[in-house]
C-alpha positions in Angstrom: 5.6 18.2 -31.2 4.8 14.6 -30.6 7.6 12.2 -30.2 9.8 14.4 -28.0 10.9 13.0 -24.7 10.8 14.9 -21.5 12.5 14.4 -18.2 10.5 12.7 -15.4 9.6 15.5 -12.9 9.8 13.1 -10.0 13.5 12.2 -10.7 16.7 14.2 -10.7 19.1 14.0 -13.7 21.0 11.3 -11.9 17.9 9.2 -11.3 17.3 10.0 -7.6 13.8 10.5 -6.3 12.7 14.1 -5.6 11.2 14.3 -2.1 9.7 17.8 -2.4 6.4 16.9 -4.2 5.7 13.8 -2.2 2.9 13.6 0.4 3.6 12.4 4.0 1.9 9.1 3.2 4.2 8.6 0.1 7.2 9.6 2.2 6.4 7.0 4.9 5.9 4.3 2.3 9.2 5.3 0.7 10.9 5.2 4.1 9.6 1.6 4.7 10.9 0.4 1.3 14.3 2.1 1.4 17.3 0.2 2.7 20.0 2.8 2.4 20.8 4.8 5.5 21.6 8.0 3.6 18.3 7.9 1.8 16.4 7.1 5.0 18.0 10.2 6.7 16.9 12.4 3.9 13.4 11.1 3.9 13.1 11.4 7.7 14.4 15.0 7.5 11.7 15.8 4.9 9.0 14.2 7.0 10.1 16.3 10.0 10.0 19.5 7.9 6.5 18.7 6.6 5.2 17.9 10.1 6.8 21.1 11.4 4.9 23.1 8.8 1.6 21.5 10.0 1.1 18.6 7.5 -0.6 15.6 9.0 -1.2 12.1 7.9 -4.9 11.0 7.3 -6.3 9.0 10.2 -6.5 5.7 8.4 -2.8 6.0 7.4 -1.9 6.7 11.1 -3.7 3.5 12.1 -1.9 1.4 9.4 1.5 2.8 10.4 0.9 2.1 14.1 -0.1 -1.5 13.5 2.8 -2.2 11.2 5.4 -0.9 13.7 4.1 -2.9 16.7 
């Protein structure tokens, strides 16, 4: 079955990024690179949900995030 194309599992059929499979680090990076308010809200909501469930950023990422926001 070579030659067949498959949909990208990280995108919806309209081309929007799926937030579910992304890690917290990836979500924070996406949040920094996004300029649309609606997308930022969705990303922030997903980050809050993950943090509520107990997911945490690695320590080196926390340090990077803290220095970039200051």
